[in-house]
C-alpha positions as a Markdown table, in Angstrom:
| # | Residue | x | y | z |
|---|---|---|---|---|
| 1 | Unk | 0.8 | 8.8 | -7.1 |
| 2 | Unk | 3.5 | 7.5 | -9.3 |
| 3 | Unk | 2.9 | 7.3 | -13.0 |
| 4 | Unk | 1.7 | 3.9 | -14.3 |
| 5 | Unk | 4.5 | 1.5 | -15.2 |
| 6 | Unk | 5.5 | 1.1 | -18.8 |
| 7 | Unk | 5.2 | -2.3 | -20.5 |
| 8 | Unk | 8.8 | -3.4 | -19.9 |
| 9 | Unk | 8.8 | -1.9 | -16.4 |
| 10 | Unk | 5.7 | -3.8 | -15.6 |
| 11 | Unk | 7.2 | -7.1 | -16.9 |
| 12 | Unk | 10.3 | -6.5 | -14.6 |
| 13 | Unk | 8.2 | -5.5 | -11.6 |
| 14 | Unk | 6.0 | -8.5 | -12.1 |
| 15 | Unk | 9.0 | -10.8 | -11.5 |
| 16 | Unk | 10.2 | -8.8 | -8.6 |
| 17 | Unk | 6.8 | -8.9 | -6.9 |
| 18 | Unk | 6.2 | -12.6 | -7.7 |
| 19 | Unk | 9.6 | -13.7 | -6.5 |
| 20 | Unk | 9.3 | -11.6 | -3.4 |
| 21 | Unk | 13.0 | -11.6 | -2.7 |
| 22 | Unk | 16.1 | -9.6 | -3.7 |
| 23 | Unk | 16.8 | -10.3 | -7.4 |
| 24 | Unk | 19.6 | -9.6 | -9.8 |
| 25 | Unk | 19.5 | -8.2 | -13.4 |
| 26 | Unk | 20.7 | -11.5 | -14.6 |
| 27 | Unk | 17.8 | -13.4 | -13.0 |
| 28 | Unk | 15.3 | -11.1 | -14.5 |
| 29 | Unk | 17.0 | -11.2 | -17.9 |
| 30 | Unk | 17.0 | -15.0 | -18.0 |
| 31 | Unk | 13.3 | -15.1 | -17.1 |
| 32 | Unk | 12.3 | -12.4 | -19.6 |
| 33 | Unk | 14.3 | -14.1 | -22.4 |
| 34 | Unk | 11.9 | -17.0 | -22.2 |
| 35 | Unk | 9.3 | -14.6 | -23.7 |
| 36 | Unk | 11.3 | -12.2 | -25.8 |
| 37 | Unk | 14.7 | -11.3 | -27.1 |
| 38 | Unk | 16.1 | -8.7 | -24.8 |
| 39 | Unk | 19.6 | -7.4 | -23.9 |
| 40 | Unk | 21.2 | -7.4 | -20.5 |
| 41 | Unk | 21.9 | -3.7 | -20.7 |
| 42 | Unk | 18.2 | -3.1 | -21.5 |
| 43 | Unk | 17.1 | -4.9 | -18.3 |
| 44 | Unk | 19.8 | -3.2 | -16.3 |
| 45 | Unk | 18.6 | 0.2 | -17.5 |
| 46 | Unk | 15.0 | -0.6 | -16.7 |
| 47 | Unk | 15.9 | -1.8 | -13.2 |
| 48 | Unk | 18.1 | 1.4 | -12.7 |
| 49 | Unk | 15.1 | 3.5 | -13.8 |
| 50 | Unk | 12.8 | 1.7 | -11.4 |
| 51 | Unk | 15.3 | 2.4 | -8.7 |
| 52 | Unk | 15.4 | 6.1 | -9.6 |
| 53 | Unk | 11.6 | 6.2 | -9.6 |
| 54 | Unk | 11.4 | 4.6 | -6.1 |
| 55 | Unk | 9.8 | 1.3 | -7.1 |
| 56 | Unk | 12.8 | -0.8 | -6.0 |
| 57 | Unk | 15.7 | -0.4 | -3.6 |
| 58 | Unk | 19.0 | -2.0 | -4.3 |
| 59 | Unk | 22.0 | -3.3 | -2.4 |
| 60 | Unk | 25.4 | -3.8 | -3.9 |
| 61 | Unk | 26.6 | -7.4 | -4.1 |
| 62 | Unk | 30.0 | -7.6 | -5.6 |
| 63 | Unk | 30.0 | -5.7 | -8.9 |
| 64 | Unk | 26.2 | -6.1 | -9.3 |
| 65 | Unk | 23.1 | -5.1 | -7.4 |
| 66 | Unk | 20.2 | -7.0 | -5.8 |
| 67 | Unk | 16.9 | -5.3 | -6.2 |
| 68 | Unk | 13.9 | -5.5 | -3.9 |
| 69 | Unk | 10.4 | -4.1 | -4.4 |
| 70 | Unk | 9.5 | -1.1 | -2.2 |
| 71 | Unk | 5.8 | -1.8 | -2.2 |
| 72 | Unk | 3.4 | -4.6 | -3.3 |
| 73 | Unk | 1.5 | -5.2 | -6.5 |
| 74 | Unk | -1.7 | -4.7 | -4.5 |
| 75 | Unk | -0.5 | -1.2 | -3.3 |
| 76 | Unk | 0.4 | -0.3 | -6.9 |
| 77 | Unk | -3.0 | -1.4 | -8.2 |
| 78 | Unk | -4.8 | 0.4 | -5.4 |
| 79 | Unk | -2.9 | 3.6 | -6.2 |
| 80 | Unk | -3.8 | 3.4 | -9.9 |
| 81 | Unk | -7.5 | 2.8 | -9.1 |
| 82 | Unk | -7.5 | 5.7 | -6.6 |
| 83 | Unk | -5.8 | 8.1 | -9.1 |
| 84 | Unk | -8.3 | 7.2 | -11.8 |
| 85 | Unk | -11.3 | 7.6 | -9.4 |
| 86 | Unk | -10.1 | 10.8 | -7.9 |
| 87 | Unk | -9.8 | 12.5 | -11.4 |
| 88 | Unk | -13.4 | 11.9 | -12.2 |
| 89 | Unk | -15.8 | 14.8 | -12.1 |
| 90 | Unk | -18.5 | 12.4 | -10.9 |
| 91 | Unk | -16.8 | 9.8 | -8.6 |
| 92 | Unk | -20.1 | 8.0 | -7.8 |
| 93 | Unk | -20.9 | 7.5 | -11.5 |
| 94 | Unk | -17.3 | 6.3 | -12.1 |
| 95 | Unk | -17.6 | 3.7 | -9.3 |
| 96 | Unk | -21.0 | 2.5 | -10.7 |
| 97 | Unk | -19.4 | 2.1 | -14.2 |
| 98 | Unk | -16.4 | 0.4 | -12.7 |
| 99 | Unk | -18.5 | -2.0 | -10.7 |
| 100 | Unk | -20.5 | -2.8 | -13.8 |
| 101 | Unk | -17.3 | -4.0 | -15.5 |
| 102 | Unk | -16.5 | -6.4 | -12.7 |
| 103 | Unk | -16.9 | -10.1 | -12.9 |
| 104 | Unk | -18.9 | -11.9 | -10.2 |
| 105 | Unk | -15.6 | -13.0 | -8.6 |
| 106 | Unk | -14.3 | -9.4 | -8.5 |
| 107 | Unk | -17.6 | -8.2 | -7.0 |
| 108 | Unk | -17.3 | -10.9 | -4.3 |
| 109 | Unk | -13.7 | -9.8 | -3.6 |
| 110 | Unk | -15.0 | -6.2 | -3.4 |
| 111 | Unk | -17.7 | -7.2 | -0.8 |
| 112 | Unk | -15.0 | -9.1 | 1.2 |
| 113 | Unk | -12.7 | -6.0 | 1.1 |
| 114 | Unk | -15.6 | -3.7 | 2.3 |
| 115 | Unk | -16.4 | -6.1 | 5.1 |
| 116 | Unk | -12.7 | -6.1 | 6.2 |
| 117 | Unk | -12.5 | -2.3 | 6.1 |
| 118 | Unk | -15.8 | -1.9 | 8.0 |
| 119 | Unk | -14.5 | -4.4 | 10.6 |
| 120 | Unk | -11.3 | -2.4 | 11.0 |
| 121 | Unk | -13.2 | 0.8 | 11.3 |
| 122 | Unk | -15.5 | -0.6 | 14.0 |
| 123 | Unk | -12.5 | -2.1 | 15.9 |
| 124 | Unk | -10.8 | 1.3 | 15.7 |
| 125 | Unk | -13.9 | 3.1 | 17.0 |
| 126 | Unk | -14.3 | 0.6 | 19.8 |
| 127 | Unk | -10.7 | 1.0 | 20.8 |
| 128 | Unk | -11.1 | 4.8 | 20.7 |
| 129 | Unk | -14.2 | 4.6 | 22.9 |
| 130 | Unk | -12.5 | 2.2 | 25.3 |
| 131 | Unk | -9.5 | 4.6 | 25.5 |
| 132 | Unk | -11.8 | 7.5 | 26.2 |
| 133 | Unk | -13.7 | 5.6 | 28.9 |
| 134 | Unk | -10.5 | 4.5 | 30.5 |
| 135 | Unk | -9.0 | 8.0 | 30.6 |
| 136 | Unk | -12.2 | 9.7 | 31.9 |
| 137 | Unk | -12.2 | 8.1 | 35.4 |
| 138 | Unk | -8.5 | 8.9 | 35.7 |
| 139 | Unk | -9.1 | 12.6 | 35.0 |
| 140 | Unk | -12.1 | 12.6 | 37.3 |
| 141 | Unk | -10.1 | 11.0 | 40.1 |
| 142 | Unk | -7.2 | 13.4 | 39.5 |
| 143 | Unk | -9.6 | 16.4 | 39.9 |
| 144 | Unk | -11.1 | 14.8 | 43.1 |
| 145 | Unk | -7.7 | 14.1 | 44.5 |
| 146 | Unk | -6.6 | 17.7 | 43.8 |
| 147 | Unk | -9.8 | 19.1 | 45.4 |
| 148 | Unk | -9.2 | 17.0 | 48.5 |
| 149 | Unk | -5.6 | 18.1 | 48.8 |
| 150 | Unk | -6.4 | 21.8 | 48.4 |
| 151 | Unk | -9.5 | 21.7 | 50.6 |
| 152 | Unk | -12.0 | 21.8 | 47.6 |
| 153 | Unk | -12.2 | 23.7 | 44.4 |
| 154 | Unk | -11.2 | 27.3 | 44.5 |
| 155 | Unk | -9.5 | 27.2 | 47.9 |
């Protein structure tokens, strides 16, 4: 799990995630300058650091780069939650405390997510059972065919 993003890294990544397309340092700079005074070289350094840490990939375009997110904001958030949860000495208590902090909308989103995961698990189990059922008759037929060709088992 990567370390949590710093404040400026998060501000840059927020734009990269929101725009969901390759971006330049200049584009990020101009958007950030609407909120704060910041230098081009600062944004360039942050984006280079994000590249070095594996958060973005970059492709040369002339003398500049275009940066693209490697993963989604949702994946980043999930990794942070998983890291926090896995470091607890009592994961169940940590989850109960976390759920207690959630708003009604967040709890509903959690219920929806659990339903999706359960549905995916059930579909995977059904596919596995169907695959096993399909392969069982084939192996039985192969054994029967083999027995017929050799005159029965052990001959």
